[in-house]
ROPA-801933 format. One line per field, with one value per residue (C-alpha): residue number from 1; residue in three letters; x, y, z. Coordinates in Angstrom, 3 decimals. Example, Ala and Ser with C-alpha at 12.3 -4.5 7.8 and 13.67 -1.06 7.14 Angstrom:
<fitis>
resi	(1, 2)
resn	(ALA, SER)
xx	(12.300, 13.670)
yy	(-4.500, -1.060)
zz	(7.800, 7.140)
</fitis>
This chain:
<fitis>
resi	(1, 2, 3, 4, 5, 6, 7, 8, 9, 10, 11, 12, 13, 14, 15, 16, 17, 18, 19, 20, 21, 22, 23, 24, 25, 26, 27, 28, 29, 30, 31, 32, 33, 34, 35, 36, 37, 38, 39, 40, 41, 42, 43, 44, 45, 46, 47, 48, 49, 50, 51, 52, 53, 54, 55, 56, 57, 58, 59, 60, 61, 62, 63, 64, 65, 66, 67, 68, 69, 70, 71, 72, 73, 74, 75, 76, 77, 78, 79, 80, 81, 82, 83, 84, 85, 86, 87, 88, 89, 90, 91, 92, 93, 94, 95, 96, 97, 98, 99, 100, 101, 102, 103, 104, 105, 106, 107, 108, 109, 110, 111, 112, 113, 114, 115, 116, 117, 118, 119, 120, 121, 122, 123, 124, 125, 126, 127, 128, 129, 130, 131, 132, 133, 134, 135, 136, 137, 138, 139, 140, 141, 142, 143, 144, 145, 146, 147, 148, 149, 150, 151, 152, 153, 154, 155, 156, 157, 158, 159, 160, 161, 162, 163, 164, 165, 166, 167, 168, 169, 170, 171, 172, 173, 174, 175, 176, 177, 178, 179, 180, 181, 182, 183, 184, 185, 186, 187, 188, 189, 190, 191, 192, 193, 194, 195, 196, 197, 198, 199, 200, 201, 202, 203, 204, 205, 206, 207, 208, 209, 210, 211, 212, 213, 214, 215, 216, 217, 218, 219, 220, 221, 222, 223, 224, 225, 226, 227, 228, 229, 230, 231, 232, 233, 234, 235, 236, 237, 238, 239, 240, 241, 242, 243, 244, 245, 246, 247, 248, 249, 250, 251, 252, 253, 254, 255, 256, 257, 258, 259, 260, 261, 262, 263, 264, 265, 266, 267, 268, 269, 270, 271, 272, 273, 274, 275, 276, 277, 278, 279, 280, 281, 282, 283, 284, 285, 286, 287, 288, 289, 290, 291, 292, 293, 294, 295, 296, 297, 298, 299, 300, 301, 302, 303, 304, 305, 306, 307)
resn	(MET, THR, THR, ASP, THR, THR, TYR, ALA, ASP, ILE, ARG, GLY, ALA, ASN, TYR, VAL, PRO, SER, THR, ALA, VAL, ASN, ASP, ALA, GLN, PHE, TRP, GLU, GLU, PHE, ASP, GLU, VAL, THR, ILE, ASP, ARG, GLU, LEU, GLY, LEU, ALA, GLU, ASP, ILE, GLY, LEU, ASN, SER, VAL, ARG, VAL, PHE, LEU, GLN, TYR, LEU, VAL, TYR, GLU, ASP, GLN, PRO, ASP, ALA, MET, LEU, GLU, ARG, PHE, ASP, THR, PHE, CYS, THR, ILE, ALA, ALA, ARG, HIS, GLY, LEU, SER, VAL, LEU, PRO, VAL, LEU, PHE, ASP, ASP, CYS, PHE, GLY, PRO, GLU, PRO, GLU, LEU, GLY, PRO, TYR, PRO, ASP, PRO, VAL, PRO, GLY, ARG, HIS, ASN, SER, GLN, TRP, ARG, SER, SER, PRO, GLY, ARG, THR, ARG, MET, GLY, LEU, GLU, HIS, ARG, PRO, ALA, LEU, ARG, ARG, TYR, VAL, GLU, ALA, PHE, THR, GLN, ARG, PHE, GLY, ASP, ASP, ALA, ARG, VAL, LEU, ALA, TRP, GLU, ILE, TYR, ASN, GLU, PRO, LYS, SER, GLU, PRO, PRO, THR, VAL, ALA, LEU, GLN, ARG, ASP, ALA, PHE, ALA, TRP, ALA, ARG, ALA, VAL, GLY, PRO, SER, GLN, PRO, LEU, THR, ALA, CYS, TRP, SER, GLY, VAL, TYR, LEU, SER, ASP, ILE, THR, ASN, VAL, HIS, LEU, TYR, THR, SER, PRO, SER, GLN, ARG, PRO, GLU, GLU, VAL, ALA, ARG, ILE, VAL, GLU, SER, ALA, GLU, SER, PHE, GLY, LYS, PRO, VAL, LEU, VAL, THR, GLU, PHE, LEU, GLY, ARG, PRO, ASN, ARG, GLY, THR, LEU, ALA, GLU, THR, LEU, PRO, ILE, PHE, ALA, GLU, HIS, ARG, PHE, GLY, TRP, TYR, PHE, TRP, GLU, LEU, ILE, ILE, GLY, ARG, THR, GLN, VAL, ASP, LEU, PRO, TRP, LYS, PRO, ASP, VAL, ASP, SER, HIS, PRO, GLU, GLY, VAL, ALA, PHE, GLN, GLY, LEU, LEU, TYR, PRO, ASP, GLY, THR, PRO, TYR, ASP, PRO, ALA, GLU, LEU, VAL, LEU, ILE, ALA, GLU, ALA, ALA, GLY, ARG)
xx	(0.425, 0.493, -2.495, -5.657, -3.762, -1.465, -2.980, -5.687, -2.472, -0.811, -0.605, 0.856, 1.263, 2.004, 5.078, 6.899, 10.199, 9.744, 12.383, 10.806, 7.437, 6.233, 6.953, 9.108, 11.531, 11.599, 12.579, 15.143, 17.024, 16.653, 17.101, 18.379, 19.497, 15.859, 14.722, 16.317, 15.993, 11.598, 11.156, 12.779, 10.156, 7.813, 9.284, 9.409, 5.733, 4.499, 4.334, 5.107, 4.697, 4.643, 3.238, 5.031, 3.923, 6.383, 6.911, 7.420, 8.686, 11.717, 11.838, 11.321, 15.086, 16.879, 15.375, 18.310, 18.240, 15.306, 15.283, 18.355, 17.076, 13.764, 15.776, 17.838, 14.258, 12.914, 16.315, 16.152, 12.132, 13.208, 15.784, 13.087, 10.689, 8.627, 7.058, 6.190, 3.698, 3.859, 2.195, 2.455, 0.466, -1.372, -4.449, -4.605, -5.116, -2.010, -0.500, 2.144, 4.900, 8.241, 11.397, 13.450, 14.698, 11.782, 9.719, 8.995, 4.879, 2.926, 2.116, -1.197, -1.877, -2.381, -0.339, 0.311, 3.206, 1.783, 1.840, -0.185, 1.970, 2.140, 0.860, -1.866, 0.487, 1.982, -1.339, -1.950, -0.941, 2.461, 3.286, 2.256, 5.631, 7.599, 4.713, 4.601, 8.531, 8.164, 5.154, 7.606, 10.793, 9.264, 7.615, 10.209, 12.940, 10.876, 8.158, 9.159, 10.909, 9.538, 9.848, 7.338, 3.575, 1.776, 1.912, -0.990, -1.632, -3.276, -4.194, -7.595, -7.902, -10.395, -13.196, -12.044, -10.973, -7.805, -6.589, -9.470, -7.802, -3.955, -5.726, -6.553, -3.076, -0.882, -3.071, -2.648, 1.159, 1.560, -0.109, 2.145, 5.005, 3.139, 4.547, 4.321, 2.524, -1.114, -2.099, -4.302, -5.923, -8.473, -11.769, -12.554, -9.462, -11.382, -12.843, -8.881, -7.450, -7.029, -7.305, -10.340, -8.177, -10.799, -10.377, -12.149, -12.143, -15.734, -16.203, -17.852, -19.331, -20.583, -21.329, -21.822, -24.292, -21.876, -18.992, -21.207, -21.790, -18.312, -17.447, -20.284, -19.045, -15.593, -16.476, -18.551, -15.965, -14.671, -11.471, -9.226, -9.537, -6.439, -7.798, -4.809, -5.921, -7.889, -7.251, -8.858, -9.111, -11.681, -14.342, -12.954, -12.225, -10.290, -7.677, -9.874, -12.764, -11.525, -8.994, -11.506, -13.641, -10.869, -9.959, -13.649, -13.552, -9.939, -8.962, -5.478, -4.957, -2.450, -2.926, -2.289, 0.529, 3.282, 5.040, 3.883, 6.770, 7.262, 4.072, 1.924, -0.610, -1.951, -3.297, -6.953, -7.877, -9.041, -12.560, -12.523, -10.991, -13.907, -15.279, -11.602, -11.024, -8.079, -4.643, -6.671, -3.529, -6.000, -3.371, -0.016, 1.229, 4.641, 7.085, 9.783, 12.043, 9.759, 7.418, 3.756, 1.048, -1.197, 0.617, -2.640, -2.738, 0.729, -1.190, -3.718, -1.460, 0.430, -2.872, -3.613, 0.476, -0.285, 2.091)
yy	(-3.315, 0.864, 2.224, 4.062, 7.649, 6.517, 5.362, 7.826, 9.822, 7.889, 10.121, 7.864, 6.885, 4.127, 3.881, 2.372, 3.848, 5.854, 3.934, 1.253, -0.199, -2.611, -3.975, -6.924, -4.578, -2.114, -5.185, -6.640, -4.033, -2.101, 1.721, 2.667, 5.991, 7.310, 5.507, 8.226, 10.903, 9.958, 9.249, 12.234, 14.034, 12.062, 13.687, 17.110, 16.891, 15.799, 12.105, 9.846, 7.075, 4.509, 1.765, -1.374, -4.207, -7.170, -9.568, -13.582, -13.885, -12.146, -13.719, -16.925, -16.104, -14.208, -14.796, -13.193, -10.731, -9.461, -9.754, -7.862, -4.927, -4.505, -3.701, -1.561, 0.187, 0.463, 1.827, 4.594, 4.868, 5.715, 8.004, 10.233, 9.978, 7.306, 3.974, 1.255, -0.826, -4.146, -5.762, -9.351, -10.839, -9.210, -10.210, -7.080, -7.269, -7.909, -11.902, -13.814, -12.252, -12.464, -11.247, -8.961, -7.670, -5.359, -3.952, -0.329, 0.685, 0.385, 3.858, 5.465, 2.683, 2.977, 0.570, -1.486, -3.792, -4.515, -7.851, -9.440, -11.933, -15.258, -15.486, -17.913, -21.177, -20.321, -20.714, -24.583, -26.758, -28.252, -23.956, -24.045, -24.574, -22.094, -19.773, -20.173, -19.562, -16.494, -15.619, -16.729, -15.224, -11.637, -11.705, -13.843, -11.431, -8.063, -8.865, -6.920, -3.735, -0.400, 0.585, -2.006, -0.719, -4.114, -6.607, -6.499, -10.150, -9.235, -6.848, -7.399, -10.884, -12.637, -14.277, -17.779, -20.588, -20.670, -17.159, -17.757, -20.675, -19.157, -16.018, -18.184, -19.762, -16.724, -15.321, -18.594, -18.506, -15.268, -15.510, -18.460, -16.310, -13.757, -10.244, -7.318, -5.770, -5.639, -7.965, -6.635, -6.984, -5.266, -6.682, -10.239, -9.895, -7.375, -10.361, -11.580, -8.499, -6.453, -3.454, -2.144, -2.336, 0.051, 1.076, 4.617, 4.891, 7.444, 10.708, 12.157, 15.150, 13.143, 9.852, 10.779, 8.162, 5.334, 7.254, 7.270, 3.382, 2.710, 5.071, 3.497, -0.205, 0.678, 1.894, -1.149, -3.540, -1.535, -0.861, 1.301, 2.338, 2.520, 3.751, 2.037, 3.505, 6.165, 9.144, 9.372, 12.939, 13.863, 11.300, 8.479, 11.055, 13.974, 14.805, 18.021, 16.101, 12.840, 14.367, 16.317, 13.138, 11.240, 13.663, 13.545, 10.288, 9.761, 7.178, 6.755, 6.879, 6.490, 7.776, 6.081, 7.262, 9.222, 9.717, 9.704, 7.872, 4.575, 3.076, 5.894, 6.391, 9.851, 7.973, 6.761, 2.873, 1.826, 1.539, 5.255, 5.973, 7.703, 9.877, 10.926, 14.737, 15.507, 17.100, 16.121, 13.408, 10.459, 9.394, 10.692, 13.404, 14.252, 14.479, 12.537, 16.177, 16.783, 19.454, 18.651, 18.322, 20.581, 22.473, 23.066, 19.748, 20.095, 22.632, 19.623, 17.899, 19.985, 21.439, 17.725, 17.231, 20.276, 22.395)
zz	(20.259, 18.520, 20.075, 18.434, 18.903, 16.941, 14.042, 13.909, 13.281, 10.456, 7.207, 4.774, 0.963, -1.094, -2.703, -5.200, -7.006, -9.331, -11.237, -10.799, -12.877, -10.147, -6.951, -8.345, -10.390, -6.966, -4.638, -6.925, -8.335, -5.358, -6.231, -2.744, -3.908, -5.862, -2.747, -0.064, -2.045, -2.476, 0.610, 2.205, -0.344, 2.093, 4.791, 3.746, 2.906, 6.336, 5.878, 8.338, 7.258, 3.664, 2.781, 0.456, -1.510, -0.987, -4.088, -2.588, -6.361, -5.221, -2.085, -3.597, -6.055, -3.283, -0.068, 2.233, 0.032, -0.139, 3.909, 3.699, 1.265, 3.360, 6.281, 4.619, 3.358, 7.395, 8.323, 5.457, 6.173, 9.856, 9.068, 7.098, 9.983, 8.495, 9.699, 7.136, 6.260, 4.321, 2.316, 2.184, -0.592, -3.484, -5.377, -7.651, -11.132, -13.027, -14.925, -13.474, -11.582, -13.007, -12.872, -14.977, -17.083, -16.766, -19.514, -20.049, -18.932, -21.719, -23.331, -22.051, -19.292, -15.626, -13.661, -16.919, -15.343, -12.251, -11.021, -8.201, -5.435, -5.473, -8.244, -9.755, -10.528, -6.479, -5.384, -5.065, -1.573, -2.979, -2.583, 0.924, 2.588, 0.851, 1.514, 4.893, 5.135, 3.271, 6.281, 9.156, 7.827, 7.684, 11.061, 13.051, 11.823, 11.989, 14.341, 17.669, 14.802, 15.857, 12.636, 10.944, 12.077, 11.045, 9.056, 5.906, 5.033, 1.624, -0.580, -2.384, -1.709, -4.402, -3.029, -4.669, -2.816, -3.429, -2.080, 1.046, 1.713, 1.698, 3.490, 6.313, 6.605, 6.432, 8.927, 11.218, 10.193, 11.334, 14.759, 15.559, 14.707, 17.024, 16.035, 18.260, 15.519, 14.575, 11.353, 8.478, 5.427, 3.428, 1.959, 3.280, 5.116, 7.527, 9.725, 10.540, 11.126, 14.424, 12.858, 10.266, 6.621, 3.535, 0.783, -0.379, -4.461, -4.004, -4.380, -1.227, -2.740, -5.692, -4.076, -0.401, 0.420, -0.056, 1.490, 4.677, 3.840, 4.089, 7.125, 8.901, 8.316, 9.041, 12.669, 12.830, 13.688, 16.720, 16.089, 14.503, 11.128, 8.705, 4.415, 2.809, -0.334, -1.751, -3.972, -7.814, -9.222, -9.744, -9.642, -7.236, -4.485, -3.963, -0.990, -0.632, -0.118, 1.933, 4.216, 6.275, 6.664, 7.627, 10.402, 11.643, 12.322, 13.712, 10.357, 9.685, 5.644, 2.825, -0.883, -3.742, -4.509, -3.224, -6.916, -10.224, -11.894, -14.153, -12.716, -14.829, -11.628, -13.069, -15.942, -15.211, -14.811, -17.762, -16.918, -16.270, -19.424, -21.328, -18.478, -17.017, -17.599, -19.947, -18.273, -14.844, -13.522, -11.454, -8.624, -7.555, -5.644, -6.476, -9.946, -9.571, -9.087, -6.156, -8.183, -6.624, -9.241, -7.071, -4.619, -3.078, -1.975, -0.172, 1.973, 2.711, 4.469, 5.853, 7.597, 8.597, 10.202, 12.018, 10.666)
</fitis>
């Protein structure tokens, strides 16, 4: 298993290719040229890991191709000095996942075409054998692969019986396979995890007590900590505010997200629209041509990388 020191040294980004509106398009169309170029940008600025969301629906439709594409992705990432943190399931906002053709982003809306995985219609017990094969297929084939940092079983699991049951089962299926990498999940999944997984969308300068509570809670489990999502300029935390905290507490991190592309993460979340300052990018570090939103942020990352 990877050491605590290695986790503390993780400097990563959540990644969706700039040409994709969501993770389904990411894996179904698999734009290898764009992926190689953009992961090269991640290498250039001093990152050493990327977090990517797999999509069950693509695997359901093309299991062998999905596995091969993930293998290729890991090869590209490794060529650029990046480990990979894959996410198997996700309850985050969005309707049922669908395969292409993919709609254009909704104008003015943050991450307008994001989709959950596997989706509500596949949460029933009749789908359990197929979902188990999905978990087993990835953790068996890549369970001793040095390119894979850890397995994130579930992102932002809902506190609802179908999710609670699937998360429990998915951890059990992965543990039965026995990959050498640790297993993790955020929110309720932290109790089943080998490493603590935290999201921090809170400004340390505006809400210091809340941030202190999140940090204290994360450390209370006595395990290495990865902050797998953060960054929401300016009111939900900036790089300048959060990176010193992560360094002090030896938390590895992944900001949201590497590229400002078709996911439109530069636009604020719907609840923040009215309070968001005009002209400020909510999330995203680089434009597709490699131009940084804020060059000062690249300096901070370079310093974190010891450059």
